N, C-alpha and C positions, 0 to 999 in steps of 0.2 A: 603384359599388360594385365593380364589376369594375376600376376601376383601383387601386382600394385592395389587392385580393388579393395580386397580385404584389409590391410593395414589402413589403408584410409577411410574405411566404413566405419571402423575401432576409432579411430581419431574424431572424425565429425560425433560419433557417438557420444563419446568422450566428453567433449566441448560443448556439445549440445543438455548432458548430465550437470557439467562443470558452473555452466552459466546459466543456470533454470532463474527464472524470471515471474514473479509472483505477484497477486494482485491483494487488495484489501477492498473490502466493500462496507458500506456500514451507511447509517441513517443518524440525521439529528434532530431532535425534537425538543418541544419547551417540555416544563414539568406537567403541562396538561395534553400532552402526546400530541400537539400539533407540531406539523414539520417545520422547520426553517429552512426557508431555502437563502442561497445564498452565503451561508457561512463559509467560512477560509479553515479550509483541513489543510495541514502542514503536517510533512512525517520528514524525519531528520537522524541520522546518526551522532554520536558523541561529540565528532569534532566537523560538523554540519558538511563534510565531501560529498556526502548523497543527503540529498535537499529534494522533497517534492510539497507542490502547493496544489490545492484543485479545491472548486468550491462546490457546495452542495446544489443540486438542481430544483427544482420547483416542490419537490417533495420531499425533500431533504434528504435524499440520496447521496449518496458520493462512492468514488471508483476511482482507486490509485494503481496505476498499472507498473507494471516492470521494473517491480521490486527486487532485489538478490535478498539473498538470505542474510540474516544479520541483526542486529539489537539496532532498535530505534524507538523514538519517542515522536509520540502521535499527539497532534493539538486539535484544540478546535477553537476559534473565534467566534462570537456572532454579537450584532448588534443587540443589549440589551441582556447578554450573557457574560459572567464570567471566562475567563480562559481557563480552558481543562486541558492538563496533559498528563499523559499514560504511557509508560513503557509498552513495548511489544516487541517480541521476537517473532523474527518472520524464519520460518523453515517450510513452509507450505502457502499456499493460498488461504486467506480468513475471508469470512461471508460473517455479516452480524455485529460487526464492532460498530454498535451506539452508542451516543452520546445521548444525555439527556438534562 
């Protein structure tokens, strides 16, 4: 049993490193720095096999959790705003990814 524990621990450590999950947080404001609640935030890769959608809260804040590393497009849509999309490379958690 003792000989089994060390390789199992190394395997579990490798799995947790290989499948790291990250978070993106930000805020959506209008041009007067007023928060935009209920804006639609989308995050997707080029073939859309990974797709996330969240809404901003009453303070205009959003959080997208459990994102694997990779290249994505992050978009925001809200009433009275033109759709905006930017490329994002996720290699760790990102905070302060804001839209105006």
